[in-house]
N, C-alpha and C positions, 0 to 999 in steps of 0.2 A: 567428361570434361574436367580436367585437372586444373588448368590455369585459364584465366580470362582477364584481360586488361580492361578496367572500367575507368571512365572519365568522371571525376567528381564534379557535379554541378551544384546541387543544393544538399547533397548527401549521396550515399551509395545504397542502392536498392538490392537486397539479397532475395532472390526469388524463392518462394516456398518450396519449389521443386529441388533446389540445391540443398536446402535444409533437410528435406525428406531423403534425398539420395545420400546425404552424409550420415543419416540415421541419428540425427540430433534430438528428435522428439519435438514436443510442442512448448516446452519450457526451456529457455536458454539463459546462459550466463555469459556476459560479455566482459572480457578482461582487456583492459587498455594499458599498454606499456609503450615506452618510446620505440617507434619504428614498427609497432605490431599491434593489431587488434585481433584477439582470439575469441571465437564463438564456441562455447562448450555446452553440453547437456547440463541442465541444472540438476543438482542432486535432489532426491525426493524430499529431504527435510526442508528445502528452501522453496518448494513448489507451494503455491497458494492453496489454502484449504477452504472448504465450504464453511460459511459462518454457522455457528451453532446457537441454539436457543439458550444455552447455558449462560452466555454473557448477559443476555437480557434478564434472565432469572436473578443473577447477581445484582444487576442494576436496580431491578424492582425491589429486591430485598432491602436496599438502602433506605427506601421510603417506608417500608413496612416496619423496619427496626429503628427508625429515627427517634431520637429523644425529643420530647416536646420542648419548644423554645420559649423564650420570654417576650419575643417581639410580636406585636399584632400586625397582621397583613404584611408579613415579611416578603411574600412574592410580589405584591403590588408595590411596595415601597422599597424594592430591591436597591436602587441607586442610592437612596437616602441612607439605608442601613449600612451598605458596604462602603460608599464613597463620600458620605456626608453631603450629597447633592440633593436638592429638591427639584421635583418636576422634571 
């Protein structure tokens, strides 16, 4: 099936079978230009990666290496310390 005319209703549905038959893979890049919408295989560097624990380790290190502050109850009095608002 090379060509098929579709009627646009609320959008255009592209069947998974068409994508598979075209050999596009599971990660796609959509390029929109005047008079044309092109669907391409996404290059490997743009494909989503699995989250790693390294990010959390870096985040936790911020608390472990934090310098002591001069404010009492900074977490409880957050708005007052940052914005000068009470309650």
